[in-house]
C-alpha positions in Angstrom: 18.4 24.5 -3.5 18.0 21.2 -1.9 18.2 17.4 -3.4 15.5 15.1 -2.5 14.2 11.4 -4.0 11.4 11.3 -6.1 10.8 7.3 -6.4 14.8 6.5 -6.4 15.7 9.7 -8.7 17.9 12.8 -7.2 15.6 15.6 -8.0 16.9 19.0 -7.2 14.6 21.9 -5.9 14.9 25.7 -5.5 13.6 25.7 -2.0 11.9 23.7 0.8 8.7 22.5 -1.1 5.3 20.7 0.9 4.7 17.3 -0.6 1.5 18.7 -1.9 3.4 21.7 -3.8 6.1 18.8 -5.1 2.8 16.7 -7.1 1.7 20.0 -8.5 4.9 21.0 -9.2 5.5 17.2 -11.2 2.0 17.5 -12.7 0.7 14.8 -10.6 -3.2 14.5 -10.0 -2.9 14.0 -6.1 -5.9 12.0 -6.4 -4.0 9.4 -8.2 -1.2 8.4 -6.2 -0.3 7.3 -2.3 2.3 9.0 -1.2 5.0 8.0 1.7 8.3 9.9 2.9 11.6 8.1 4.5 9.3 5.1 4.4 6.4 6.9 5.9 2.8 6.6 4.6 1.6 10.6 4.3 -2.1 10.9 4.0 -3.5 13.7 1.4 -4.8 15.5 3.8 -1.7 16.1 5.6 0.2 16.8 2.5 -0.3 21.0 3.1 1.7 20.1 6.0 4.4 17.5 4.8 8.0 19.7 4.2 10.4 17.9 2.8 13.6 18.4 3.7 17.3 17.9 2.1 17.6 14.2 1.2 14.1 13.7 2.0 13.2 9.9 -0.1 9.9 10.4 -1.7 7.6 7.7 -3.0 4.3 7.9 -5.0 2.5 4.9 -5.7 -0.3 3.6 -6.6 -3.0 2.7 -3.9 -4.0 -0.6 -3.1 -8.3 -0.1 -3.3 -11.0 -3.2 -3.2 -13.4 -5.3 -1.1 
């Protein structure tokens, strides 16, 4: 088991997951959120390779778009 923080709430996971797998597990549509791990932005294209370690802080937020 590992423990991460997801939007400032502790979350226990059965094993190390990727950021993509975490979004899927939580039922979050990947195109609806922007993501950061430990305060560093993670692009959608990088989520499949972003392994979440014990103690990671994951933040989901609404992307800002406009012109």
